[in-house]
C-alpha positions in Angstrom: -7.0 14.8 17.6 -6.0 12.7 14.6 -2.2 12.5 14.5 -2.1 9.8 11.8 -0.7 11.0 7.9 -4.0 10.3 5.5 -3.4 9.7 2.5 -5.0 8.3 -1.1 -3.5 6.3 -3.7 -4.0 7.1 -7.2 -5.8 3.9 -7.9 -9.0 5.7 -7.2 -8.4 7.8 -10.2 -8.5 4.4 -12.6 -11.5 3.8 -14.6 -12.6 2.2 -17.7 -12.7 5.8 -19.3 -9.3 6.4 -18.3 -6.8 8.0 -15.6 -7.2 11.5 -14.4 -3.7 13.5 -15.1 -1.4 13.7 -11.8 -2.4 17.8 -11.6 -6.3 16.9 -11.4 -5.1 14.0 -8.8 -3.5 16.5 -7.0 -5.6 19.3 -6.9 -8.7 17.2 -6.0 -6.7 15.7 -3.0 -6.1 18.9 -1.9 -9.7 20.1 -2.0 -10.9 17.1 0.0 -8.2 17.3 2.8 -6.1 14.6 2.4 -2.4 15.0 3.5 -0.9 13.4 0.4 -1.2 11.2 -2.7 0.5 7.7 -3.5 1.7 7.6 -7.3 1.7 4.5 -9.2 4.8 3.7 -11.5 3.6 0.1 -12.2 7.0 -1.1 -13.0 10.4 -0.4 -13.6 9.5 0.0 -17.7 7.9 3.4 -16.4 10.5 4.4 -13.8 11.0 7.9 -15.7 7.2 8.6 -14.9 7.7 9.8 -11.4 9.8 13.0 -12.4 5.9 14.0 -12.6 5.8 14.6 -8.8 8.7 16.8 -8.6 7.6 20.0 -7.4 3.8 18.9 -6.5 4.3 19.8 -2.8 5.0 23.2 -4.0 2.3 23.7 -6.7 -0.4 22.2 -5.1 0.4 22.0 -1.1 1.0 18.1 -0.7 2.8 15.5 -0.2 3.5 12.5 -2.2 3.6 9.8 0.6 4.6 6.9 -1.5 5.5 5.3 -5.1 3.6 1.8 -5.9 5.7 -0.5 -8.3 5.9 -4.4 -8.9 8.7 -6.7 -9.3 8.4 -9.8 -11.5 11.2 -12.1 -11.1 9.6 -14.4 -13.6 11.4 -12.3 -16.2 15.0 -12.4 -14.5 16.7 -9.7 -12.4 17.8 -7.9 -15.7 14.9 -7.4 -17.6 14.0 -3.6 -17.4 10.6 -4.1 -15.7 13.0 -4.9 -12.6 16.2 -3.7 -13.3 14.3 -0.1 -14.0 13.1 -0.3 -10.3 16.5 0.0 -9.2 17.3 3.0 -11.8 13.9 4.5 -10.1 15.6 4.2 -6.4 18.6 5.7 -7.9 16.8 9.1 -9.2 13.6 9.3 -7.5 13.4 12.9 -5.7 10.4 14.3 -3.4 9.5 11.1 -2.0 11.3 8.6 0.4 8.6 5.6 0.4 8.3 3.2 -2.3 6.0 0.3 -1.7 6.6 -3.2 -3.8 4.4 -5.7 -4.6 6.1 -9.0 -5.5 4.3 -10.6 -8.9 6.8 -13.7 -8.9 9.7 -14.8 -7.4 11.2 -16.6 -10.4 9.8 -19.1 -13.3 7.8 -21.6 -12.2 8.0 -20.7 -8.3 4.2 -20.7 -7.0 2.9 -17.9 -4.9 3.9 -18.2 -1.2 6.5 -20.9 -1.7 9.6 -20.6 0.3 11.3 -21.5 -2.9 11.0 -17.6 -3.5 12.3 -16.4 -0.7 16.3 -16.9 -1.6 15.8 -15.1 -4.9 13.6 -12.3 -4.0 15.9 -11.4 -1.0 19.0 -11.1 -3.2 17.2 -8.8 -5.6 16.1 -6.6 -1.9 19.5 -6.7 -0.9 20.5 -4.6 -4.1 17.6 -2.4 -3.7 17.8 -1.7 -0.2 21.6 -1.0 -0.3 20.6 1.7 -2.5 17.5 2.6 -0.3 20.2 3.0 3.0 22.6 5.3 1.1 19.4 7.7 0.1 17.6 7.4 2.9 14.5 5.6 1.7 11.5 3.3 2.9 10.9 0.2 0.8 7.8 -1.2 2.1 6.8 -5.0 0.9 3.2 -4.8 0.1 1.1 -8.4 -0.4 -1.1 -8.7 -3.1 -3.5 -11.6 -3.6 -2.6 -14.1 -6.9 1.0 -12.8 -6.5 4.3 -14.5 -4.9 3.7 -12.6 -2.1 0.4 -13.0 -1.3 0.2 -13.0 2.5 1.5 -10.4 4.8 3.3 -13.7 6.7 5.7 -14.2 3.6 6.5 -10.3 3.6 7.0 -10.5 7.5 9.4 -13.6 6.3 11.0 -11.5 4.1 11.5 -8.7 6.7 12.5 -11.1 9.6 14.9 -12.9 7.2 16.8 -9.4 5.8 16.3 -7.6 9.5 17.5 -4.5 7.7 16.2 -0.8 8.9 14.8 0.4 5.5 12.5 -2.6 4.9 9.5 -2.2 6.0 5.6 -3.5 5.5 2.3 -2.1 4.6 -0.7 -3.8 5.8 -2.7 -3.4 3.0 -6.3 -4.3 4.2 -8.0 -5.2 1.0 -5.4 -8.0 0.5 -5.7 -9.6 3.8 -9.1 -9.6 3.6 -9.5 -11.2 0.3 -6.9 -13.6 1.0 -7.3 -14.7 5.0 -10.0 -12.5 6.4 -11.3 -13.0 10.0 -9.6 -11.6 13.0 -6.7 -9.6 12.2 -4.6 -9.3 15.5 -2.4 -12.3 14.6 -1.4 -10.7 11.3 -1.3 -7.3 12.7 0.9 -8.2 15.8 3.4 -10.1 13.6 3.8 -7.0 11.3 3.7 -4.5 13.8 7.6 -4.2 14.3 7.6 -3.7 10.8 4.6 -2.1 9.9 5.3 1.8 8.6 2.0 2.5 6.3 -1.7 1.2 6.4 -3.9 1.0 3.0 -7.8 0.4 3.7 -10.3 -0.2 1.6 -14.1 -1.1 2.0 -14.9 -4.6 0.9 -17.3 -7.9 0.4 -16.7 -11.2 -1.1 -18.4 -11.4 -4.4 -17.2 -13.0 -7.7 -18.0 -9.9 -9.3 -14.9 -8.2 -7.3 -11.2 -8.0 -7.8 -9.6 -11.0 -8.8 -13.2 -12.5 -8.9 -12.4 -12.7 -4.8 -13.8 -9.4 -3.2 -15.0 -5.9 -4.1 -12.8 -3.0 -3.5 -14.9 -0.1 -2.5 -14.8 3.3 -0.5 -14.3 3.4 3.0 -18.0 3.6 4.0 -19.7 0.8 2.5 -18.4 -3.1 2.7 -18.4 -6.0 4.9 -14.8 -5.4 5.9 -14.9 -3.7 9.4 -12.4 -1.2 9.0 -13.5 0.6 12.4 -12.5 -2.6 14.0 -8.9 -2.9 12.2 -8.3 0.8 13.2 -9.1 0.5 16.7 -7.3 -3.1 16.8 -4.1 -0.9 15.4 -4.3 1.8 17.7 -4.7 -0.6 20.7 -1.2 -1.9 19.2 0.2 1.1 19.8 0.7 2.3 15.9 0.6 5.5 15.0 1.8 5.8 11.5 0.2 7.1 8.5 -3.1 5.2 7.2 -5.0 5.4 3.6 -7.7 4.9 1.1 -6.9 2.1 -1.2 -9.4 2.4 -4.2 -9.5 0.4 -7.4 -12.0 -0.9 -9.9 -15.0 0.4 -8.5 -15.4 3.2 -11.2 -18.1 6.4 -10.8 -16.7 9.6 -9.6 -13.2 10.1 -7.8 -14.0 12.9 -5.8 -16.9 11.7 -4.5 -15.6 8.3 -3.6 -12.0 10.1 -2.0 -14.3 12.7 0.0 -16.4 9.9 1.1 -13.7 7.5 2.5 -11.5 10.5 3.9 -14.9 11.3 6.3 -15.3 7.7 7.3 -11.5 7.5 8.0 -11.3 10.4 10.1 -14.4 9.1 12.2 -13.1 5.8 12.4 -9.9 7.1 13.9 -11.8 9.7 16.3 -14.3 7.0 17.2 -10.8 4.7 18.2 -9.3 7.3 20.0 -12.5 8.7 22.2 -13.8 5.0 22.5 -10.7 2.6 23.0 -12.4 -0.6 24.6 -14.7 -0.6 21.7 -12.3 -3.4 19.7 -11.4 -5.2 22.8 -13.3 -8.1 21.3 -10.5 -8.6 19.2 -7.6 -8.5 21.5 
């Protein structure tokens, strides 16, 4: 029996036609059978948009399982795009998990450069003081072409800060697009800090996200999500898992439904056949 909380990121509701409203998103997520939905606030300029989530559980019977936002210290910590994230942390209600991507660590600092660790850590300490007081988890979200572009950068930050409210989300697409191969080493490194897992169907293609790889429903693509889930379970991960869609367009209800079915099936297969993914050990 599946014991993982299953969610979808609201990215699946974005397309060239526009973005579905939050109420419609919640209704679809509930009807399909997910436990929760991640809401995107994008940056500190939109900190007040998270007020939409208040009462979502009472209205729709689903949980808001995370807020996604992006830090960019190339503009300076005092810039509203960054300071607004702290304001969001101070005022956020009915959600206790924030996913944080870090686009820039400072002017002229290259992606993945160790030069960015000090300024990013200084900002994170301020954010974590709020998280500790309010009982929130701040999860580092690696993203291709950002300063924090790999999970190894996230692990370095988590190790250096060693804070109980700081964790990591494994972003399957960004790992596949940036590295790929056998996920054992990266999952082992993340495991002490791992609190959420975002999964996507994907294949390498110049037509994909960032001209690197596609983001697709979980029942298609070259990325082997069954192997990733099987390995996570062999390593002892028992936390939430979710579907990350983006840029693929089309009918969101259909792709969300297909992805939930695929996710449930892969979890069940991994539970029933733990040796299947032994080739990754």
